[in-house]
C-alpha positions as CSV (number, residue, x, y, z in Angstrom):
1,M,-6.1,-21.8,-3.0
2,G,-6.8,-18.1,-3.2
3,T,-8.8,-15.9,-6.0
4,E,-6.6,-13.6,-9.0
5,I,-8.2,-11.7,-11.1
6,K,-5.4,-9.4,-12.8
7,V,-5.8,-5.9,-13.5
8,A,-6.2,-3.6,-16.7
9,G,-2.9,-1.3,-16.6
10,S,-1.8,-2.5,-13.2
11,R,2.1,-1.5,-14.6
12,C,0.6,1.5,-13.5
13,S,-1.2,3.6,-16.1
14,A,-1.7,5.9,-12.9
15,Q,1.2,8.3,-12.6
16,R,0.5,8.0,-8.5
17,E,-0.3,5.3,-6.3
18,L,-0.6,4.1,-3.0
19,I,-0.1,0.4,-1.5
20,V,-0.7,-0.8,1.4
21,A,-1.9,-3.1,3.7
22,V,-4.5,-2.8,6.7
23,D,-5.9,-5.2,9.5
24,R,-9.1,-5.2,9.8
25,N,-9.4,-1.6,12.1
26,G,-7.7,-0.6,9.3
27,A,-3.9,-0.9,11.1
28,I,-1.1,-0.4,9.4
29,G,1.6,-0.5,12.6
30,S,3.2,-1.1,15.7
31,S,5.7,0.7,16.8
32,G,7.5,2.1,13.3
33,D,7.1,-1.9,11.8
34,L,4.4,-3.5,10.2
35,G,3.1,-6.0,13.1
36,F,2.3,-8.5,11.2
37,H,3.9,-11.6,8.9
38,C,2.1,-12.1,5.5
39,P,3.8,-13.9,2.7
40,E,1.3,-13.7,0.3
41,D,0.6,-9.8,1.1
42,M,4.7,-9.5,0.8
43,A,4.6,-11.6,-2.6
44,F,1.8,-9.4,-4.2
45,F,4.0,-6.2,-2.6
46,R,6.7,-7.1,-4.3
47,E,5.0,-8.0,-7.6
48,F,3.1,-5.0,-7.9
49,T,6.4,-2.7,-6.7
50,M,8.7,-4.7,-9.3
51,G,10.6,-2.3,-11.2
52,K,8.4,0.8,-10.1
53,T,10.0,4.0,-7.8
54,L,8.8,3.7,-4.5
55,W,8.0,6.4,-2.3
56,C,8.3,6.5,1.6
57,G,8.7,8.8,4.8
58,R,12.1,8.6,6.9
59,T,10.8,5.6,9.1
60,T,9.5,3.1,6.7
61,Y,12.8,4.1,4.1
62,D,15.1,3.6,7.2
63,G,12.9,0.2,7.4
64,V,13.7,-0.6,4.0
65,K,16.4,1.8,2.2
66,S,16.8,-0.7,-0.8
67,L,14.0,-3.4,-2.0
68,S,15.8,-5.7,-5.4
69,G,14.6,-4.3,-8.0
70,R,13.1,-1.1,-7.1
71,M,14.0,2.1,-6.4
72,V,13.5,3.7,-3.2
73,R,13.5,7.2,-2.6
74,Q,12.4,9.0,0.7
75,L,10.4,11.3,0.7
76,N,10.2,15.0,1.4
77,R,7.8,17.5,3.1
78,G,5.4,18.7,0.7
79,E,6.6,16.5,-2.1
80,F,4.2,14.8,-4.4
81,P,6.0,13.3,-6.7
82,D,5.2,10.7,-9.4
83,G,5.3,6.9,-8.3
84,C,4.2,4.5,-5.4
85,Y,3.9,5.6,-2.4
86,I,4.4,2.6,0.1
87,G,4.2,4.5,3.6
88,G,4.2,5.2,6.1
89,G,1.2,6.3,8.1
90,A,1.9,10.7,7.5
91,V,2.7,9.9,4.2
92,Y,-0.7,7.8,3.3
93,A,-2.8,10.9,5.2
94,S,-1.3,13.4,2.9
95,V,-1.4,11.3,0.1
96,V,-4.3,9.9,-0.6
97,D,-6.7,12.6,-1.6
98,I,-4.1,12.9,-5.1
99,V,-3.2,9.3,-5.6
100,D,-4.5,8.4,-9.0
101,R,-5.1,4.8,-7.7
102,A,-4.8,3.0,-4.0
103,V,-4.0,-0.6,-3.8
104,V,-5.3,-2.0,-0.3
105,T,-5.1,-5.5,1.3
106,Y,-7.6,-5.9,3.4
107,L,-5.6,-8.6,5.8
108,N,-8.1,-11.3,8.2
109,M,-6.0,-10.5,11.2
110,E,-5.5,-7.8,13.8
111,I,-2.3,-6.1,14.1
112,S,-1.4,-6.1,18.3
113,N,-0.4,-2.8,19.7
114,A,-1.5,-1.2,16.7
115,D,-0.7,2.9,16.7
116,T,-0.4,3.9,12.9
117,F,-3.7,3.7,10.9
118,F,-4.7,4.4,7.5
119,D,-7.9,6.1,7.1
120,T,-9.8,3.8,4.8
121,A,-13.3,5.8,4.7
122,K,-11.1,8.0,2.5
123,L,-11.4,4.7,0.1
124,A,-15.1,6.4,-0.5
125,Q,-13.6,9.1,-3.1
126,F,-12.2,6.7,-5.6
127,S,-15.2,5.9,-8.6
128,E,-14.3,2.4,-9.2
129,A,-13.1,-0.5,-6.9
130,T,-11.6,-3.6,-8.5
131,L,-10.9,-7.1,-6.2
132,V,-7.3,-8.2,-7.9
133,R,-6.8,-11.4,-5.6
134,K,-8.4,-13.1,-2.5
135,G,-7.8,-16.4,0.0
136,K,-7.8,-17.0,3.5
137,W,-5.0,-14.4,4.7
138,G,-7.6,-11.6,3.2
139,M,-8.2,-9.8,-0.4
140,V,-6.5,-7.4,-2.2
141,I,-8.8,-4.3,-3.9
142,V,-7.6,-1.4,-6.3
143,Y,-9.4,2.1,-6.3
144,D,-9.2,4.0,-9.2
145,R,-10.0,7.8,-9.7
């Protein structure tokens, strides 16, 4: 059984936020795919993003197009609308410096043949970190400015 902590304002007091799952090496994908299957992370993603507008790059958009209860939109280059950014790698690299909140799942696994990474060192620019879930699969930390 994992640990769960509710985050004050997690229904989005942040205007811009990102949500990402990384493996032990900061990898987020392989060959345009997630590269992992973690039911606990998928359940958290669904819960956290429900009712929100989700922004992503073309490859991620082509992979998801629609998610029940959420509006998924493809991001145009240089565009930074309010909402929740869900990837991929180029989108994360372009928004990590401007988002109000970063929601990061640290998975206790390694993605084989990983070719897309999230720069976790960039999280040092956030002023507050809160553990929101923890289990054998990994943990979720919310970073706020």
